[in-house]
TIGU-314308 format. One record per residue (C-alpha): y, x, z; residue number from 1. Coordinates in pm, 1 decimal. Example, Ala and Ser with C-alpha at 12.3 -4.5 7.8 and 13.67 -1.06 7.14 Angstrom:
! TIGU-314308
[pt [-450.0,1230.0,780.0],1]
[pt [-106.0,1367.0,714.0],2]
END
This chain:
! TIGU-314308
[pt [0.0,0.0,0.0],1]
[pt [331.6,151.0,-112.1],2]
[pt [636.6,129.5,105.8],3]
[pt [964.3,30.6,-51.0],4]
[pt [1298.2,129.8,93.1],5]
[pt [1604.5,-82.6,27.8],6]
[pt [1895.5,99.3,-134.2],7]
[pt [2142.0,-66.7,102.2],8]
[pt [2124.5,-261.5,425.0],9]
[pt [2447.7,-460.4,407.0],10]
[pt [2418.1,-833.3,355.7],11]
[pt [2544.0,-992.7,35.9],12]
[pt [2882.0,-1156.6,85.0],13]
[pt [3021.2,-1439.5,-123.6],14]
[pt [3386.0,-1435.3,-231.1],15]
[pt [3458.7,-1782.2,-84.1],16]
[pt [3743.8,-1816.4,-334.4],17]
[pt [3652.2,-2179.8,-394.7],18]
[pt [3728.3,-2276.9,-35.5],19]
[pt [4088.0,-2150.4,-50.5],20]
[pt [4344.3,-2431.2,-76.1],21]
[pt [4558.8,-2460.3,-389.0],22]
[pt [4925.0,-2485.4,-292.1],23]
[pt [5113.2,-2735.3,-506.6],24]
[pt [5482.2,-2635.2,-534.4],25]
[pt [5768.9,-2881.1,-559.3],26]
[pt [5809.3,-3017.2,-909.9],27]
[pt [5437.1,-3006.9,-992.7],28]
[pt [5252.5,-3339.6,-1017.8],29]
[pt [4876.8,-3387.5,-1024.4],30]
[pt [4712.9,-3674.1,-1209.6],31]
[pt [4396.7,-3708.7,-1005.3],32]
[pt [4079.1,-3874.2,-1140.8],33]
[pt [3798.4,-4002.1,-917.1],34]
[pt [3781.8,-3748.3,-634.5],35]
[pt [3403.3,-3754.8,-608.8],36]
[pt [3115.7,-3881.5,-823.0],37]
[pt [2740.2,-3834.1,-817.5],38]
[pt [2642.7,-3476.8,-915.4],39]
[pt [2334.4,-3612.2,-1094.1],40]
[pt [2539.6,-3783.9,-1365.0],41]
[pt [2489.1,-3629.0,-1713.1],42]
[pt [2799.4,-3466.2,-1860.5],43]
[pt [2789.4,-3704.1,-2158.5],44]
[pt [2815.9,-4012.6,-1940.4],45]
[pt [3154.2,-4193.5,-1955.3],46]
[pt [3165.0,-4202.8,-1574.8],47]
[pt [3128.1,-3822.9,-1557.6],48]
[pt [3426.1,-3752.7,-1781.8],49]
[pt [3698.2,-3675.5,-1528.9],50]
[pt [4023.5,-3511.6,-1637.1],51]
[pt [4275.8,-3353.4,-1400.6],52]
[pt [4633.7,-3354.7,-1533.6],53]
[pt [4873.1,-3087.7,-1406.1],54]
[pt [5238.4,-3146.8,-1498.0],55]
[pt [5531.5,-2921.4,-1413.4],56]
[pt [5873.2,-2804.1,-1535.0],57]
[pt [5722.0,-2591.5,-1815.9],58]
[pt [5469.8,-2839.0,-1953.1],59]
[pt [5133.8,-3002.8,-1895.3],60]
[pt [4771.5,-2892.9,-1881.6],61]
[pt [4456.9,-3106.2,-1875.8],62]
[pt [4140.1,-2973.4,-1710.8],63]
[pt [3790.5,-3128.0,-1724.0],64]
[pt [3598.5,-3154.0,-1396.4],65]
[pt [3219.7,-3129.1,-1366.6],66]
[pt [3033.9,-3399.5,-1168.2],67]
[pt [2947.6,-3167.7,-872.2],68]
[pt [3317.6,-3097.3,-805.1],69]
[pt [3487.3,-3280.2,-515.5],70]
[pt [3867.2,-3289.6,-477.7],71]
[pt [4056.5,-3336.9,-152.5],72]
[pt [4427.2,-3397.9,-206.2],73]
[pt [4720.2,-3371.5,34.6],74]
[pt [5096.8,-3388.8,-34.7],75]
[pt [5138.2,-3011.1,-81.1],76]
[pt [4785.2,-2878.1,-137.9],77]
[pt [4458.2,-2947.2,-315.5],78]
[pt [4114.0,-2842.5,-193.2],79]
[pt [3804.1,-2804.8,-407.3],80]
[pt [3445.2,-2835.9,-285.2],81]
[pt [3099.1,-2924.5,-416.4],82]
[pt [2818.8,-3154.6,-306.1],83]
[pt [2564.4,-2879.1,-238.8],84]
[pt [2700.6,-2527.2,-184.7],85]
[pt [2347.8,-2383.2,-161.6],86]
[pt [2274.1,-2462.9,-525.4],87]
[pt [2359.2,-2169.0,-750.8],88]
[pt [2509.3,-2372.4,-1037.3],89]
[pt [2732.9,-2579.2,-810.9],90]
[pt [2842.4,-2267.9,-622.9],91]
[pt [2948.8,-2098.5,-948.3],92]
[pt [3137.0,-2409.5,-1064.3],93]
[pt [3314.1,-2422.4,-727.2],94]
[pt [3495.6,-2089.5,-762.3],95]
[pt [3551.6,-2128.6,-1136.9],96]
[pt [3710.9,-2473.3,-1105.4],97]
[pt [3935.2,-2362.5,-820.0],98]
[pt [4058.1,-2064.3,-1026.1],99]
[pt [4124.5,-2276.4,-1334.9],100]
[pt [4323.1,-2535.2,-1138.0],101]
[pt [4522.4,-2264.4,-959.9],102]
[pt [4600.8,-2096.6,-1294.3],103]
[pt [4717.6,-2430.4,-1436.3],104]
[pt [4944.6,-2498.8,-1136.4],105]
[pt [5103.4,-2154.3,-1168.6],106]
[pt [5131.4,-2189.4,-1545.2],107]
[pt [5325.1,-2517.3,-1546.1],108]
[pt [5552.8,-2403.8,-1260.4],109]
[pt [5616.4,-2032.1,-1326.1],110]
[pt [5444.5,-1945.1,-1653.1],111]
[pt [5266.0,-1623.5,-1747.6],112]
[pt [5403.5,-1307.9,-1908.1],113]
[pt [5198.8,-1038.9,-2082.1],114]
[pt [5341.3,-717.7,-2226.6],115]
[pt [5191.1,-518.3,-2513.9],116]
[pt [5288.8,-158.5,-2588.7],117]
[pt [5260.0,-1.1,-2934.2],118]
[pt [5182.0,370.9,-2894.6],119]
[pt [5177.9,576.8,-3212.9],120]
[pt [5406.3,743.1,-3465.5],121]
[pt [5571.9,475.6,-3676.1],122]
[pt [5414.2,188.2,-3479.9],123]
[pt [5655.7,-100.7,-3436.0],124]
[pt [5665.6,-477.7,-3429.0],125]
[pt [5911.7,-760.3,-3489.0],126]
[pt [5917.5,-1138.8,-3480.2],127]
[pt [6020.2,-1312.6,-3802.5],128]
[pt [6010.8,-1668.5,-3939.5],129]
[pt [5730.0,-1761.4,-4174.9],130]
[pt [5865.9,-1814.1,-4530.4],131]
[pt [5897.1,-2178.5,-4630.1],132]
[pt [5660.0,-2133.7,-4924.2],133]
[pt [5375.8,-2037.4,-4688.2],134]
[pt [5453.9,-2325.7,-4451.1],135]
[pt [5433.6,-2569.7,-4742.9],136]
[pt [5098.7,-2420.8,-4847.4],137]
[pt [4966.5,-2464.3,-4493.0],138]
[pt [5070.5,-2829.9,-4496.0],139]
[pt [4872.2,-2888.6,-4813.9],140]
[pt [4553.0,-2732.5,-4676.7],141]
[pt [4306.8,-2970.0,-4505.3],142]
[pt [4293.2,-2915.5,-4129.7],143]
[pt [3965.3,-2888.5,-3941.3],144]
[pt [3909.0,-3176.9,-3698.6],145]
[pt [3697.5,-3059.5,-3406.0],146]
[pt [3482.0,-3294.3,-3204.5],147]
[pt [3550.6,-3282.8,-2830.9],148]
[pt [3267.2,-3180.9,-2600.5],149]
[pt [3148.7,-3432.6,-2339.2],150]
[pt [3389.7,-3426.8,-2046.7],151]
[pt [3656.3,-3228.3,-2234.1],152]
[pt [4004.2,-3367.9,-2309.2],153]
[pt [4051.6,-3520.1,-2657.4],154]
[pt [4125.4,-3264.0,-2927.4],155]
[pt [4462.3,-3283.9,-3102.5],156]
[pt [4538.6,-3041.8,-3388.2],157]
[pt [4818.4,-2806.0,-3280.3],158]
[pt [5143.2,-2801.8,-3478.5],159]
[pt [5169.7,-2552.3,-3762.0],160]
[pt [5320.9,-2214.3,-3666.1],161]
[pt [5676.2,-2140.0,-3774.9],162]
[pt [5706.6,-1773.8,-3666.5],163]
[pt [5488.7,-1465.5,-3698.5],164]
[pt [5462.1,-1108.6,-3573.9],165]
[pt [5515.1,-832.1,-3830.6],166]
[pt [5335.3,-515.6,-3717.3],167]
[pt [5349.1,-166.0,-3866.4],168]
[pt [5035.6,8.7,-3738.7],169]
[pt [4977.4,293.0,-3983.0],170]
[pt [4805.2,84.6,-4249.0],171]
[pt [4916.3,70.1,-4611.1],172]
[pt [5018.7,-291.0,-4550.6],173]
[pt [5196.9,-477.5,-4269.6],174]
[pt [4987.7,-680.9,-4026.2],175]
[pt [5113.1,-1040.9,-4010.6],176]
[pt [4993.0,-1260.2,-3721.8],177]
[pt [5103.0,-1623.0,-3686.4],178]
[pt [5228.0,-1719.0,-3339.8],179]
[pt [5036.4,-2025.5,-3211.7],180]
[pt [5206.3,-2321.3,-3048.6],181]
[pt [5263.1,-2286.4,-2675.3],182]
[pt [5328.3,-1911.4,-2687.2],183]
[pt [5671.1,-1747.4,-2707.4],184]
[pt [5695.3,-1391.9,-2840.9],185]
[pt [5990.3,-1153.5,-2804.0],186]
[pt [6036.5,-785.4,-2889.8],187]
[pt [6281.1,-619.0,-2643.7],188]
[pt [6218.5,-293.7,-2831.8],189]
[pt [6036.1,-206.9,-3155.4],190]
[pt [5736.6,-79.5,-2956.4],191]
[pt [5721.4,-357.9,-2694.5],192]
[pt [5593.0,-711.4,-2747.6],193]
[pt [5626.7,-968.4,-2467.6],194]
[pt [5413.1,-1284.8,-2471.2],195]
[pt [5503.8,-1585.8,-2257.6],196]
[pt [5318.0,-1912.8,-2207.9],197]
[pt [5177.2,-2155.9,-1953.8],198]
[pt [4808.1,-2124.0,-2050.6],199]
[pt [4669.4,-1797.0,-1908.8],200]
[pt [4349.5,-1808.7,-2114.7],201]
[pt [4531.3,-1879.5,-2441.5],202]
[pt [4774.9,-1597.3,-2371.2],203]
[pt [4492.8,-1350.7,-2309.5],204]
[pt [4307.8,-1452.5,-2626.0],205]
[pt [4620.4,-1406.2,-2838.3],206]
[pt [4685.0,-1064.0,-2681.3],207]
[pt [4325.1,-964.9,-2760.7],208]
[pt [4374.6,-1079.4,-3121.2],209]
[pt [4676.1,-848.7,-3156.5],210]
[pt [4505.0,-557.4,-2979.9],211]
[pt [4205.8,-583.3,-3212.5],212]
[pt [4411.6,-436.8,-3497.7],213]
[pt [4457.2,-103.5,-3318.4],214]
[pt [4236.9,-57.4,-3015.2],215]
[pt [4341.9,238.9,-2798.5],216]
[pt [4155.7,552.9,-2902.4],217]
[pt [4073.8,827.4,-2650.7],218]
[pt [4165.4,1139.9,-2849.7],219]
[pt [4536.2,1100.0,-2924.8],220]
[pt [4607.7,801.9,-2702.2],221]
[pt [4731.2,583.0,-2987.3],222]
[pt [4685.2,208.6,-3011.1],223]
[pt [4797.4,-124.4,-2867.9],224]
[pt [4790.4,-133.1,-2489.3],225]
[pt [4791.7,-464.3,-2299.5],226]
[pt [4966.9,-480.6,-1962.8],227]
[pt [4890.1,-181.6,-1740.7],228]
[pt [4596.3,-71.7,-1955.7],229]
[pt [4532.9,303.4,-1961.5],230]
[pt [4261.8,524.3,-2108.5],231]
[pt [4127.6,866.3,-2021.5],232]
[pt [4193.8,1111.8,-2302.3],233]
[pt [3907.7,1320.5,-2436.9],234]
[pt [3938.4,1680.8,-2538.5],235]
[pt [3905.6,1750.2,-2909.3],236]
[pt [3641.7,2017.4,-2960.1],237]
[pt [3743.6,2287.8,-3200.4],238]
[pt [3484.1,2426.0,-3438.5],239]
END
């Protein structure tokens, strides 16, 4: 019989982020659905489709809630819990839902800002309006109508973009990226791009889309850096 020795003796600790209350600042209103329903309801059931509406000075966000989620509302705070915290799936939904609601509350009240830095010789960016001829072509193209998932808010096609980012990144052609609705882009300097919006996830996805054109490389340190992103430079070996 072989003896096995544990690599560590400390007990596993949960983050308990789901149990933290969500502070609702003045000016933010919550449109609460049914606070609790049976966790056994299938997600496609009409009774299980609960939507939480978060409205503030900067806009509105709608979040779907899974059946295991329980809400407890007070005048200045909102608490999130689940029916059975010992079940792994419900425990994971607990922390995720609390984080999404907290992000929405902060987004509609304060908003989010994300800065991108262009590092490289000749790298620069600017915001410019999309020429009218391209806007007219976009209007003539058929738009894809997506079907909403069970429990998700109804899908509405976003308005067509009117501005775009013009990037010079060392290619033989400029990189043109349309700015989606709900995101504001400014360029305080030719090498700095500032994104602002109320949806944290949408802002991060758009930043990743821009960064994809010139990911930071570790030999000369050139590329598009998001926020406080840094890389460790590698030494170039000489033959």
